[in-house]
Phi, psi and omega in degrees: 000143176278155177292135180275136178257166174306316188292325178288335186285327185292334181272351193272145170276158183303331176290319183291319174307303186299326181289313178302316181296320174305305183302312184291321180294323185290322170298322175294317177292325171301316177298313179298314181306322186295313184287329177288336183275005179098359186274189181224145184282141178294331183228105179305335183263005184296320182286324183292323181292327179284329173300315182296310175303318174296324178286329178299307190297320178291325182289328178284329176296318184290322182290320178286331181284332181283337184264012179277138177295150170085003177276139178275144179286143176235165167079207186298323178296319175298325191289309183285333180281336182245026182285143176306137172300140175296146181283147172300163187291320182253033174296145179284146179283157179296176184303311186264001181275146174250139183260128185256120182269140178272000000 
């Protein structure tokens, strides 16, 4: 199987991306099994490239899922969007806070 590039991933639907992901993972397991059984891979960099391809597909699936309407934000985007506002410079300390003067 050829390595999938970003340009090729942009045009695929999420269902097609999921199918490609299954194929690439199967190929990675085949390569790892070949090495574990004492064989040699025909291309030593193939495992690294397959892992990168899996990461590309998962990233693209995540991006397409986050663009769907009605989805809740998760991860870092949710933390920054729902973060508490910063305190003003002269705000009074809370009950257990100690105000340190410079």
